[in-house]
KOLDREN-586870 format. One record per atom (N, C-alpha, C): atom name; x, y, z; residue in one letter. Coordinates in steps of 0.1 Angstrom, whole numbers, plus 2048, in hexadecimal, padded with zeros to 3 digits. Atoms other than C-alpha are relative to their C-alpha. Layout:
<sites>
{site 'CA'; {X; Y; Z}; 'A'}
...
</sites>
This chain:
<sites>
{site 'N'; {7FB; 80C; 7F9}; 'X'}
{site 'CA'; {19E; 7A1; 7F8}; 'X'}
{site 'C'; {801; 804; 80F}; 'X'}
{site 'N'; {7FE; 7FD; 7F2}; 'X'}
{site 'CA'; {1AB; 7B0; 819}; 'X'}
{site 'C'; {7FD; 80F; 802}; 'X'}
{site 'N'; {804; 7F2; 800}; 'X'}
{site 'CA'; {198; 7D1; 81F}; 'X'}
{site 'C'; {807; 808; 80B}; 'X'}
{site 'N'; {7F9; 7F8; 7F5}; 'X'}
{site 'CA'; {1AA; 7DB; 840}; 'X'}
{site 'C'; {80F; 801; 7FE}; 'X'}
{site 'N'; {7F1; 800; 802}; 'X'}
{site 'CA'; {1CD; 7D5; 833}; 'X'}
{site 'C'; {805; 80C; 7F8}; 'X'}
{site 'N'; {7FA; 7F5; 807}; 'X'}
{site 'CA'; {1E1; 7F4; 82A}; 'X'}
{site 'C'; {80F; 7FF; 801}; 'X'}
{site 'N'; {7F2; 800; 801}; 'X'}
{site 'CA'; {205; 7F6; 81F}; 'X'}
{site 'C'; {806; 80E; 802}; 'X'}
{site 'N'; {7FB; 7F3; 7FE}; 'X'}
{site 'CA'; {21D; 813; 827}; 'X'}
{site 'C'; {7FF; 809; 7F4}; 'X'}
{site 'N'; {801; 7F7; 80B}; 'X'}
{site 'CA'; {21D; 820; 804}; 'X'}
{site 'C'; {7F2; 806; 7FE}; 'X'}
{site 'N'; {80E; 7FB; 801}; 'X'}
{site 'CA'; {1F7; 823; 805}; 'X'}
{site 'C'; {7FE; 80C; 80A}; 'X'}
{site 'N'; {801; 7F6; 7F6}; 'X'}
{site 'CA'; {1FA; 839; 824}; 'X'}
{site 'C'; {806; 80D; 7FB}; 'X'}
{site 'N'; {7FA; 7F4; 805}; 'X'}
{site 'CA'; {212; 852; 813}; 'X'}
{site 'C'; {7F8; 806; 7F5}; 'X'}
{site 'N'; {809; 7FB; 80B}; 'X'}
{site 'CA'; {1FB; 854; 7F5}; 'X'}
{site 'C'; {7F4; 807; 805}; 'X'}
{site 'N'; {80C; 7FA; 7FA}; 'X'}
{site 'CA'; {1DD; 85B; 80B}; 'X'}
{site 'C'; {804; 80E; 807}; 'X'}
{site 'N'; {7FC; 7F4; 7F9}; 'X'}
{site 'CA'; {1F1; 876; 81F}; 'X'}
{site 'C'; {802; 80B; 7F6}; 'X'}
{site 'N'; {7FE; 7F6; 80A}; 'X'}
{site 'CA'; {1FC; 888; 7FF}; 'X'}
{site 'C'; {7F3; 805; 7FA}; 'X'}
{site 'N'; {80D; 7FC; 805}; 'X'}
{site 'CA'; {1D8; 889; 7F2}; 'X'}
{site 'C'; {7F9; 809; 80A}; 'X'}
{site 'N'; {806; 7F8; 7F5}; 'X'}
{site 'CA'; {1CC; 896; 814}; 'X'}
{site 'C'; {806; 80E; 801}; 'X'}
{site 'N'; {7F9; 7F3; 800}; 'X'}
{site 'CA'; {1E7; 8B1; 814}; 'X'}
{site 'C'; {7FC; 809; 7F4}; 'X'}
{site 'N'; {804; 7F8; 80C}; 'X'}
{site 'CA'; {1DD; 8BC; 7F1}; 'X'}
{site 'C'; {7F2; 806; 802}; 'X'}
{site 'N'; {80D; 7FC; 7FE}; 'X'}
{site 'CA'; {1B9; 8BE; 7FA}; 'X'}
{site 'C'; {7FF; 80B; 80A}; 'X'}
{site 'N'; {800; 7F5; 7F6}; 'X'}
{site 'CA'; {1BF; 8D3; 819}; 'X'}
{site 'C'; {806; 80C; 7FB}; 'X'}
{site 'N'; {7FA; 7F4; 806}; 'X'}
{site 'CA'; {1D6; 8EA; 806}; 'X'}
{site 'C'; {7F6; 807; 7F7}; 'X'}
{site 'N'; {809; 7FA; 809}; 'X'}
{site 'CA'; {1BC; 8EF; 7EC}; 'X'}
{site 'C'; {7F4; 807; 807}; 'X'}
{site 'N'; {80B; 7FA; 7F9}; 'X'}
{site 'CA'; {1A1; 8F7; 806}; 'X'}
{site 'C'; {804; 80A; 80A}; 'X'}
{site 'N'; {7FC; 7F6; 7F6}; 'X'}
{site 'CA'; {1B6; 90E; 81B}; 'X'}
{site 'C'; {7FC; 80E; 7FC}; 'X'}
{site 'N'; {805; 7F2; 804}; 'X'}
{site 'CA'; {1AA; 933; 81D}; 'X'}
{site 'C'; {80A; 807; 7F7}; 'X'}
{site 'N'; {7F6; 7F9; 809}; 'X'}
{site 'CA'; {1CB; 93F; 80D}; 'X'}
{site 'C'; {7FE; 7FC; 7F1}; 'X'}
{site 'N'; {802; 805; 80E}; 'X'}
{site 'CA'; {1C4; 92A; 7EE}; 'X'}
{site 'C'; {7F4; 806; 7FA}; 'X'}
{site 'N'; {80C; 7FB; 805}; 'X'}
{site 'CA'; {1A1; 937; 7EB}; 'X'}
{site 'C'; {801; 80F; 7FC}; 'X'}
{site 'N'; {7FF; 7F1; 803}; 'X'}
{site 'CA'; {1AB; 95C; 7EB}; 'X'}
{site 'C'; {80B; 802; 7F6}; 'X'}
{site 'N'; {7F5; 7FE; 80A}; 'X'}
{site 'CA'; {1C9; 957; 7D4}; 'X'}
{site 'C'; {7FA; 801; 7F2}; 'X'}
{site 'N'; {805; 7FD; 80D}; 'X'}
{site 'CA'; {1C2; 965; 7B2}; 'X'}
{site 'C'; {808; 7F7; 7F5}; 'X'}
{site 'N'; {7FA; 809; 80A}; 'X'}
{site 'CA'; {1C8; 94D; 795}; 'X'}
{site 'C'; {801; 808; 7F3}; 'X'}
{site 'N'; {7FE; 7F8; 80C}; 'X'}
{site 'CA'; {1D7; 95C; 775}; 'X'}
{site 'C'; {80E; 805; 7FF}; 'X'}
{site 'N'; {7F3; 7FA; 802}; 'X'}
{site 'CA'; {1F4; 96F; 768}; 'X'}
{site 'C'; {805; 809; 80C}; 'X'}
{site 'N'; {7FC; 7F9; 7F4}; 'X'}
{site 'CA'; {20A; 97E; 784}; 'X'}
{site 'C'; {7FF; 810; 7FD}; 'X'}
{site 'N'; {801; 7F1; 803}; 'X'}
{site 'CA'; {209; 9A1; 772}; 'X'}
{site 'C'; {7F2; 805; 800}; 'X'}
{site 'N'; {80E; 7FB; 801}; 'X'}
{site 'CA'; {1E3; 9A2; 773}; 'X'}
{site 'C'; {7FD; 809; 80C}; 'X'}
{site 'N'; {803; 7F8; 7F4}; 'X'}
{site 'CA'; {1E4; 9B1; 796}; 'X'}
{site 'C'; {806; 80E; 800}; 'X'}
{site 'N'; {7FA; 7F3; 801}; 'X'}
{site 'CA'; {1F8; 9CF; 78B}; 'X'}
{site 'C'; {7F5; 80A; 7FB}; 'X'}
{site 'N'; {809; 7F6; 805}; 'X'}
{site 'CA'; {1E7; 9F0; 784}; 'X'}
{site 'C'; {802; 801; 7F0}; 'X'}
{site 'N'; {7FE; 800; 80E}; 'X'}
{site 'CA'; {1E0; 9F4; 75F}; 'X'}
{site 'C'; {808; 80C; 7FB}; 'X'}
{site 'N'; {7F7; 7F5; 804}; 'X'}
{site 'CA'; {1F9; A09; 74B}; 'X'}
{site 'C'; {7F8; 80C; 7FB}; 'X'}
{site 'N'; {807; 7F4; 806}; 'X'}
{site 'CA'; {1F0; A2D; 741}; 'X'}
{site 'C'; {7FF; 7FF; 7F1}; 'X'}
{site 'N'; {801; 801; 80F}; 'X'}
{site 'CA'; {1E3; A31; 71E}; 'X'}
{site 'C'; {80A; 80A; 7FA}; 'X'}
{site 'N'; {7F7; 7F7; 807}; 'X'}
{site 'CA'; {1FB; A3F; 705}; 'X'}
{site 'C'; {7F9; 80C; 7FA}; 'X'}
{site 'N'; {805; 7F5; 807}; 'X'}
{site 'CA'; {1F6; A61; 6F7}; 'X'}
{site 'C'; {7FF; 7FE; 7F1}; 'X'}
{site 'N'; {801; 802; 80F}; 'X'}
{site 'CA'; {1EA; A62; 6D3}; 'X'}
{site 'C'; {80C; 807; 7F9}; 'X'}
{site 'N'; {7F4; 7FB; 807}; 'X'}
{site 'CA'; {205; A69; 6BA}; 'X'}
{site 'C'; {7FD; 80E; 7FB}; 'X'}
{site 'N'; {801; 7F2; 805}; 'X'}
{site 'CA'; {20A; A8E; 6B3}; 'X'}
{site 'C'; {803; 801; 7F2}; 'X'}
{site 'N'; {7FD; 7FE; 80E}; 'X'}
{site 'CA'; {208; A98; 68F}; 'X'}
{site 'C'; {804; 80F; 7FF}; 'X'}
{site 'N'; {7FB; 7F3; 801}; 'X'}
{site 'CA'; {21C; AB6; 686}; 'X'}
{site 'C'; {7FC; 805; 7F2}; 'X'}
{site 'N'; {803; 7FA; 80D}; 'X'}
{site 'CA'; {214; ACF; 66A}; 'X'}
{site 'C'; {80B; 7FF; 7F7}; 'X'}
{site 'N'; {7F6; 800; 80A}; 'X'}
{site 'CA'; {227; AD0; 64A}; 'X'}
{site 'C'; {80B; 80B; 803}; 'X'}
{site 'N'; {7F7; 7F5; 7FD}; 'X'}
{site 'CA'; {236; AF2; 654}; 'X'}
{site 'C'; {809; 7FC; 80C}; 'X'}
{site 'N'; {7F8; 804; 7F5}; 'X'}
{site 'CA'; {242; AE4; 675}; 'X'}
{site 'C'; {80B; 7F5; 7FC}; 'X'}
{site 'N'; {7F6; 80A; 804}; 'X'}
{site 'CA'; {252; AC5; 665}; 'X'}
{site 'C'; {80A; 806; 7F7}; 'X'}
{site 'N'; {7F6; 7F9; 809}; 'X'}
{site 'CA'; {262; ADB; 64A}; 'X'}
{site 'C'; {80A; 808; 808}; 'X'}
{site 'N'; {7F6; 7F8; 7F8}; 'X'}
{site 'CA'; {272; AF2; 664}; 'X'}
{site 'C'; {809; 7F6; 808}; 'X'}
{site 'N'; {7F8; 809; 7F9}; 'X'}
{site 'CA'; {27D; AD4; 679}; 'X'}
{site 'C'; {80A; 7F9; 7F7}; 'X'}
{site 'N'; {7F6; 806; 80A}; 'X'}
{site 'CA'; {28D; AC3; 65A}; 'X'}
{site 'C'; {80B; 80A; 7FC}; 'X'}
{site 'N'; {7F6; 7F7; 804}; 'X'}
{site 'CA'; {29E; AE3; 650}; 'X'}
{site 'C'; {80B; 802; 80C}; 'X'}
{site 'N'; {7F7; 7FF; 7F5}; 'X'}
{site 'CA'; {2AC; AE7; 673}; 'X'}
{site 'C'; {809; 7F3; 802}; 'X'}
{site 'N'; {7F9; 80D; 7FF}; 'X'}
{site 'CA'; {2B6; AC2; 674}; 'X'}
{site 'C'; {80B; 7FF; 7F6}; 'X'}
{site 'N'; {7F6; 800; 80B}; 'X'}
{site 'CA'; {2C8; AC6; 653}; 'X'}
{site 'C'; {80D; 808; 804}; 'X'}
{site 'N'; {7F5; 7F7; 7FC}; 'X'}
{site 'CA'; {2DE; AE2; 662}; 'X'}
{site 'C'; {806; 7FA; 80D}; 'X'}
{site 'N'; {7FB; 804; 7F2}; 'X'}
{site 'CA'; {2E1; AD3; 685}; 'X'}
{site 'C'; {7F9; 7F4; 805}; 'X'}
{site 'N'; {806; 80C; 7FC}; 'X'}
{site 'CA'; {2DC; AB0; 691}; 'X'}
{site 'C'; {7FC; 7FF; 80F}; 'X'}
{site 'N'; {802; 800; 7F2}; 'X'}
{site 'CA'; {2DC; AB8; 6B6}; 'X'}
{site 'C'; {7FD; 80F; 804}; 'X'}
{site 'N'; {803; 7F3; 7FB}; 'X'}
{site 'CA'; {2CC; AD6; 6C8}; 'X'}
{site 'C'; {803; 801; 80F}; 'X'}
{site 'N'; {7FF; 7FD; 7F2}; 'X'}
{site 'CA'; {2D5; AE5; 6E9}; 'X'}
{site 'C'; {7F2; 803; 806}; 'X'}
{site 'N'; {80D; 7FE; 7FA}; 'X'}
{site 'CA'; {2B9; AE9; 702}; 'X'}
{site 'C'; {7FA; 80E; 7FD}; 'X'}
{site 'N'; {805; 7F2; 803}; 'X'}
{site 'CA'; {2B6; B0F; 6FC}; 'X'}
{site 'C'; {7FB; 800; 7F1}; 'X'}
{site 'N'; {804; 800; 80E}; 'X'}
{site 'CA'; {2B5; B09; 6D6}; 'X'}
{site 'C'; {7F3; 7F9; 7FE}; 'X'}
{site 'N'; {80C; 809; 801}; 'X'}
{site 'CA'; {29B; AEE; 6DA}; 'X'}
{site 'C'; {7F4; 808; 805}; 'X'}
{site 'N'; {80B; 7F8; 7FA}; 'X'}
{site 'CA'; {285; B05; 6F0}; 'X'}
{site 'C'; {7FC; 80B; 7F7}; 'X'}
{site 'N'; {803; 7F5; 809}; 'X'}
{site 'CA'; {288; B21; 6D7}; 'X'}
{site 'C'; {7F8; 7FB; 7F4}; 'X'}
{site 'N'; {806; 806; 80B}; 'X'}
{site 'CA'; {27F; B0A; 6BA}; 'X'}
{site 'C'; {7F2; 7FC; 803}; 'X'}
{site 'N'; {80D; 805; 7FC}; 'X'}
{site 'CA'; {262; AFB; 6CD}; 'X'}
{site 'C'; {7F6; 80B; 801}; 'X'}
{site 'N'; {809; 7F4; 7FF}; 'X'}
{site 'CA'; {254; B1D; 6D5}; 'X'}
{site 'C'; {7FC; 806; 7F2}; 'X'}
{site 'N'; {803; 7FA; 80D}; 'X'}
{site 'CA'; {257; B29; 6B1}; 'X'}
{site 'C'; {7F7; 7F7; 7F8}; 'X'}
{site 'N'; {808; 80A; 807}; 'X'}
{site 'CA'; {246; B09; 6A4}; 'X'}
{site 'C'; {7F3; 7FD; 807}; 'X'}
{site 'N'; {80C; 803; 7F8}; 'X'}
{site 'CA'; {22B; B09; 6BF}; 'X'}
{site 'C'; {7FF; 7F1; 804}; 'X'}
{site 'N'; {7FF; 80E; 7FC}; 'X'}
{site 'CA'; {237; AE7; 6CB}; 'X'}
{site 'C'; {805; 800; 80F}; 'X'}
{site 'N'; {7FA; 801; 7F3}; 'X'}
{site 'CA'; {242; ADB; 6ED}; 'X'}
{site 'C'; {80F; 7FC; 7FF}; 'X'}
{site 'N'; {7F2; 804; 800}; 'X'}
{site 'CA'; {266; AD6; 6F6}; 'X'}
{site 'C'; {802; 7F1; 7FE}; 'X'}
{site 'N'; {7FF; 80E; 801}; 'X'}
{site 'CA'; {261; AB1; 6FA}; 'X'}
{site 'C'; {7FD; 7FB; 7F2}; 'X'}
{site 'N'; {804; 804; 80E}; 'X'}
{site 'CA'; {251; AAF; 6D7}; 'X'}
{site 'C'; {80C; 802; 7F7}; 'X'}
{site 'N'; {7F4; 7FD; 808}; 'X'}
{site 'CA'; {270; AC0; 6C7}; 'X'}
{site 'C'; {80B; 7F6; 803}; 'X'}
{site 'N'; {7F6; 809; 7FC}; 'X'}
{site 'CA'; {287; AAA; 6DB}; 'X'}
{site 'C'; {7FE; 7F2; 7FA}; 'X'}
{site 'N'; {804; 80D; 805}; 'X'}
{site 'CA'; {275; A8A; 6D1}; 'X'}
{site 'C'; {801; 7FF; 7F1}; 'X'}
{site 'N'; {7FF; 800; 80E}; 'X'}
{site 'CA'; {273; A94; 6AD}; 'X'}
{site 'C'; {80E; 7FF; 7FB}; 'X'}
{site 'N'; {7F1; 801; 804}; 'X'}
{site 'CA'; {299; A9A; 6AB}; 'X'}
{site 'C'; {806; 7F3; 803}; 'X'}
{site 'N'; {7FB; 80E; 7FD}; 'X'}
{site 'CA'; {2A0; A79; 6BC}; 'X'}
{site 'C'; {7FC; 7F6; 7F6}; 'X'}
{site 'N'; {805; 80A; 80A}; 'X'}
{site 'CA'; {28A; A66; 6A4}; 'X'}
{site 'C'; {806; 803; 7F2}; 'X'}
{site 'N'; {7FA; 7FC; 80D}; 'X'}
{site 'CA'; {298; A7A; 686}; 'X'}
{site 'C'; {80F; 7FB; 7FF}; 'X'}
{site 'N'; {7F2; 804; 800}; 'X'}
{site 'CA'; {2BC; A72; 691}; 'X'}
{site 'C'; {801; 7F1; 7FD}; 'X'}
{site 'N'; {800; 80E; 802}; 'X'}
{site 'CA'; {2B3; A4D; 692}; 'X'}
{site 'C'; {7FE; 7FD; 7F2}; 'X'}
{site 'N'; {803; 803; 80F}; 'X'}
{site 'CA'; {2A4; A4E; 66F}; 'X'}
{site 'C'; {80C; 804; 7F8}; 'X'}
{site 'N'; {7F4; 7FB; 807}; 'X'}
{site 'CA'; {2C3; A62; 663}; 'X'}
{site 'C'; {80B; 7F5; 801}; 'X'}
{site 'N'; {7F6; 80A; 7FF}; 'X'}
{site 'CA'; {2DB; A48; 671}; 'X'}
{site 'C'; {7FD; 7F3; 7F8}; 'X'}
{site 'N'; {803; 80C; 808}; 'X'}
{site 'CA'; {2C8; A2B; 661}; 'X'}
{site 'C'; {801; 803; 7F1}; 'X'}
{site 'N'; {7FE; 7FD; 80E}; 'X'}
{site 'CA'; {2C7; A3D; 63F}; 'X'}
{site 'C'; {80E; 801; 7FC}; 'X'}
{site 'N'; {7F2; 7FF; 803}; 'X'}
{site 'CA'; {2EC; A45; 640}; 'X'}
{site 'C'; {807; 7F3; 800}; 'X'}
{site 'N'; {7FA; 80E; 800}; 'X'}
{site 'CA'; {2F4; A21; 649}; 'X'}
{site 'C'; {7FC; 7F9; 7F4}; 'X'}
{site 'N'; {805; 807; 80C}; 'X'}
{site 'CA'; {2DF; A15; 62C}; 'X'}
{site 'C'; {808; 806; 7F4}; 'X'}
{site 'N'; {7F9; 7FA; 80C}; 'X'}
{site 'CA'; {2F0; A2E; 614}; 'X'}
{site 'C'; {80F; 7FB; 800}; 'X'}
{site 'N'; {7F2; 805; 800}; 'X'}
{site 'CA'; {313; A23; 620}; 'X'}
{site 'C'; {800; 7F2; 7FC}; 'X'}
{site 'N'; {801; 80E; 804}; 'X'}
{site 'CA'; {309; 9FF; 61B}; 'X'}
{site 'C'; {7FF; 7FF; 7F1}; 'X'}
{site 'N'; {802; 800; 80E}; 'X'}
{site 'CA'; {2FD; A06; 5F8}; 'X'}
{site 'C'; {80D; 805; 7F8}; 'X'}
{site 'N'; {7F3; 7FC; 806}; 'X'}
{site 'CA'; {31E; A19; 5F0}; 'X'}
{site 'C'; {80A; 7F5; 801}; 'X'}
{site 'N'; {7F6; 80B; 7FE}; 'X'}
{site 'CA'; {332; 9FC; 5FE}; 'X'}
{site 'C'; {7FD; 7F5; 7F5}; 'X'}
{site 'N'; {803; 80A; 809}; 'X'}
{site 'CA'; {31F; 9E3; 5E8}; 'X'}
{site 'C'; {804; 805; 7F2}; 'X'}
{site 'N'; {7FC; 7FA; 80D}; 'X'}
{site 'CA'; {324; 9FA; 5C9}; 'X'}
{site 'C'; {80F; 7FF; 7FE}; 'X'}
{site 'N'; {7F2; 801; 801}; 'X'}
{site 'CA'; {349; 9FC; 5D0}; 'X'}
{site 'C'; {805; 7F2; 7FE}; 'X'}
{site 'N'; {7FC; 80E; 802}; 'X'}
{site 'CA'; {34B; 9D6; 5D3}; 'X'}
{site 'C'; {7FD; 7FB; 7F2}; 'X'}
{site 'N'; {804; 804; 80E}; 'X'}
{site 'CA'; {339; 9D2; 5B2}; 'X'}
{site 'C'; {80A; 806; 7F6}; 'X'}
{site 'N'; {7F6; 7F9; 808}; 'X'}
{site 'CA'; {351; 9EB; 5A2}; 'X'}
{site 'C'; {80E; 7F9; 800}; 'X'}
{site 'N'; {7F3; 807; 7FF}; 'X'}
{site 'CA'; {370; 9D9; 5B0}; 'X'}
{site 'C'; {7FF; 7F3; 7F9}; 'X'}
{site 'N'; {801; 80D; 806}; 'X'}
{site 'CA'; {363; 9B7; 5A4}; 'X'}
{site 'C'; {801; 802; 7F1}; 'X'}
{site 'N'; {800; 7FD; 80F}; 'X'}
{site 'CA'; {35D; 9C6; 581}; 'X'}
{site 'C'; {80E; 803; 7FB}; 'X'}
{site 'N'; {7F3; 7FD; 804}; 'X'}
{site 'CA'; {380; 9D5; 580}; 'X'}
{site 'C'; {809; 7F4; 801}; 'X'}
{site 'N'; {7F8; 80C; 7FF}; 'X'}
{site 'CA'; {390; 9B4; 58C}; 'X'}
{site 'C'; {7FD; 7F7; 7F4}; 'X'}
{site 'N'; {803; 809; 80C}; 'X'}
{site 'CA'; {37D; 9A1; 570}; 'X'}
{site 'C'; {806; 806; 7F4}; 'X'}
{site 'N'; {7FA; 7FA; 80C}; 'X'}
{site 'CA'; {389; 9BA; 556}; 'X'}
{site 'C'; {80F; 7FE; 800}; 'X'}
{site 'N'; {7F1; 802; 800}; 'X'}
{site 'CA'; {3AD; 9B7; 562}; 'X'}
{site 'C'; {803; 7F1; 7FD}; 'X'}
{site 'N'; {7FE; 80E; 803}; 'X'}
{site 'CA'; {3AA; 991; 561}; 'X'}
{site 'C'; {7FE; 7FD; 7F2}; 'X'}
{site 'N'; {802; 802; 80E}; 'X'}
{site 'CA'; {39C; 992; 53E}; 'X'}
{site 'C'; {80C; 805; 7F8}; 'X'}
{site 'N'; {7F4; 7FB; 807}; 'X'}
{site 'CA'; {3B9; 9A8; 533}; 'X'}
{site 'C'; {80C; 7F8; 802}; 'X'}
{site 'N'; {7F4; 809; 7FE}; 'X'}
{site 'CA'; {3D2; 991; 543}; 'X'}
{site 'C'; {7FF; 7F4; 7F8}; 'X'}
{site 'N'; {801; 80C; 808}; 'X'}
{site 'CA'; {3C4; 974; 530}; 'X'}
{site 'C'; {804; 803; 7F1}; 'X'}
{site 'N'; {7FE; 7FC; 80E}; 'X'}
{site 'CA'; {3C7; 987; 50F}; 'X'}
{site 'C'; {80F; 803; 7FE}; 'X'}
{site 'N'; {7F2; 7FC; 802}; 'X'}
{site 'CA'; {3EB; 992; 515}; 'X'}
{site 'C'; {809; 7F4; 804}; 'X'}
{site 'N'; {7F7; 80B; 7FC}; 'X'}
{site 'CA'; {408; 979; 516}; 'X'}
{site 'C'; {808; 804; 80D}; 'X'}
{site 'N'; {7F9; 7FD; 7F4}; 'X'}
{site 'CA'; {41A; 976; 537}; 'X'}
{site 'C'; {80F; 803; 7FD}; 'X'}
{site 'N'; {7F2; 7FD; 802}; 'X'}
{site 'CA'; {43C; 986; 539}; 'X'}
{site 'C'; {809; 7F5; 805}; 'X'}
{site 'N'; {7F8; 80B; 7FC}; 'X'}
{site 'CA'; {458; 96D; 53B}; 'X'}
{site 'C'; {809; 804; 80C}; 'X'}
{site 'N'; {7F8; 7FE; 7F5}; 'X'}
{site 'CA'; {469; 96A; 55C}; 'X'}
{site 'C'; {80E; 7FA; 7FD}; 'X'}
{site 'N'; {7F2; 805; 803}; 'X'}
{site 'CA'; {490; 967; 558}; 'X'}
{site 'C'; {803; 7F3; 807}; 'X'}
{site 'N'; {7FD; 80C; 7F9}; 'X'}
{site 'CA'; {491; 94C; 573}; 'X'}
{site 'C'; {7FA; 7F4; 7FA}; 'X'}
{site 'N'; {808; 80B; 806}; 'X'}
{site 'CA'; {477; 937; 561}; 'X'}
{site 'C'; {807; 7FC; 7F2}; 'X'}
{site 'N'; {7FB; 803; 80D}; 'X'}
{site 'CA'; {48A; 939; 540}; 'X'}
{site 'C'; {80B; 7F5; 801}; 'X'}
{site 'N'; {7F5; 809; 7FE}; 'X'}
{site 'CA'; {4A7; 924; 54E}; 'X'}
{site 'C'; {7FC; 7F3; 806}; 'X'}
{site 'N'; {804; 80C; 7F9}; 'X'}
{site 'CA'; {492; 90A; 560}; 'X'}
{site 'C'; {7F3; 7FB; 7F8}; 'X'}
{site 'N'; {80B; 806; 809}; 'X'}
{site 'CA'; {47B; 8F3; 54A}; 'X'}
{site 'C'; {7F3; 7FE; 808}; 'X'}
{site 'N'; {80C; 802; 7F8}; 'X'}
{site 'CA'; {463; 8EB; 566}; 'X'}
{site 'C'; {7F9; 80D; 803}; 'X'}
{site 'N'; {806; 7F3; 7FD}; 'X'}
{site 'CA'; {45E; 90F; 570}; 'X'}
{site 'C'; {7FA; 807; 7F3}; 'X'}
{site 'N'; {804; 7FB; 80C}; 'X'}
{site 'CA'; {45B; 919; 54B}; 'X'}
{site 'C'; {7F2; 7FA; 7FC}; 'X'}
{site 'N'; {80D; 807; 803}; 'X'}
{site 'CA'; {43F; 8FF; 546}; 'X'}
{site 'C'; {7F5; 805; 809}; 'X'}
{site 'N'; {80A; 7FB; 7F7}; 'X'}
{site 'CA'; {42D; 90B; 565}; 'X'}
{site 'C'; {7FC; 80E; 7FC}; 'X'}
{site 'N'; {803; 7F2; 803}; 'X'}
{site 'CA'; {42F; 92F; 55A}; 'X'}
{site 'C'; {7F7; 801; 7F4}; 'X'}
{site 'N'; {808; 800; 80C}; 'X'}
{site 'CA'; {420; 927; 538}; 'X'}
{site 'C'; {7F3; 7F8; 801}; 'X'}
{site 'N'; {80C; 808; 7FE}; 'X'}
{site 'CA'; {405; 911; 546}; 'X'}
{site 'C'; {7F4; 809; 803}; 'X'}
{site 'N'; {80C; 7F8; 7FE}; 'X'}
{site 'CA'; {3E4; 922; 542}; 'X'}
{site 'C'; {7F4; 7F7; 7FE}; 'X'}
{site 'N'; {80B; 80A; 802}; 'X'}
{site 'CA'; {3C8; 909; 549}; 'X'}
{site 'C'; {7F3; 806; 7FA}; 'X'}
{site 'N'; {80C; 7F9; 804}; 'X'}
{site 'CA'; {3AD; 923; 541}; 'X'}
{site 'C'; {800; 803; 7F1}; 'X'}
{site 'N'; {7FF; 7FD; 80F}; 'X'}
{site 'CA'; {3BA; 928; 51D}; 'X'}
{site 'C'; {800; 7F3; 7F9}; 'X'}
{site 'N'; {801; 80D; 807}; 'X'}
{site 'CA'; {3AF; 90C; 506}; 'X'}
{site 'C'; {80B; 7FF; 7F5}; 'X'}
{site 'N'; {7F7; 801; 80C}; 'X'}
{site 'CA'; {3C7; 915; 4E9}; 'X'}
{site 'C'; {80F; 7FE; 805}; 'X'}
{site 'N'; {7F2; 802; 7FC}; 'X'}
{site 'CA'; {3E7; 913; 4FF}; 'X'}
{site 'C'; {802; 7F2; 806}; 'X'}
{site 'N'; {7FE; 80E; 7FB}; 'X'}
{site 'CA'; {3ED; 8EE; 501}; 'X'}
{site 'C'; {80F; 7FD; 7FF}; 'X'}
{site 'N'; {7F2; 804; 800}; 'X'}
{site 'CA'; {410; 8E3; 50B}; 'X'}
{site 'C'; {801; 7F2; 7FD}; 'X'}
{site 'N'; {7FE; 80E; 804}; 'X'}
{site 'CA'; {41A; 8C4; 4FA}; 'X'}
{site 'C'; {80D; 7FA; 805}; 'X'}
{site 'N'; {7F3; 805; 7FB}; 'X'}
{site 'CA'; {43E; 8C1; 505}; 'X'}
{site 'C'; {807; 80B; 808}; 'X'}
{site 'N'; {7F9; 7F7; 7F8}; 'X'}
{site 'CA'; {452; 8D1; 520}; 'X'}
{site 'C'; {80F; 7FF; 7FE}; 'X'}
{site 'N'; {7F2; 802; 802}; 'X'}
{site 'CA'; {474; 8C2; 517}; 'X'}
{site 'C'; {805; 808; 7F4}; 'X'}
{site 'N'; {7FA; 7F9; 80C}; 'X'}
{site 'CA'; {48B; 8D4; 4FF}; 'X'}
{site 'C'; {801; 80F; 802}; 'X'}
{site 'N'; {7FF; 7F2; 7FD}; 'X'}
{site 'CA'; {48A; 8F6; 510}; 'X'}
{site 'C'; {80E; 803; 806}; 'X'}
</sites>
């Protein structure tokens, strides 16, 4: 209709589009690398392959660990030399073995705790069954009060003990 007519909101829209275009074409934007920010870092060094120890080495390490959970640096160096290992290998092996030992002892303690709980539950059930089979000892205070006497003799779990009358005691 009116080709030369522009409103203020049209100007701001045109200015924003122009700013975006110039930002996209700027030399900084052209050299900027697109992608993950860590891609510009130097690649990490490759891990060393896992060292496999001989059975003799493992047996000696286990024997020493059984006697002694921690080694002083001189003891570690002597053991490493005797087993033809590096000091770092012995140190790492002992660290890993202590971690495994802690996990195993924690699991054993938990199993013992669960066994003790099962035993206590069994003993409580036995005691409860015995209490059902034996009559309750009469409390002297309850003998003189009919309401307390009725409460003492009330055993809802026993079907054959039905109280028909409380009066007359």
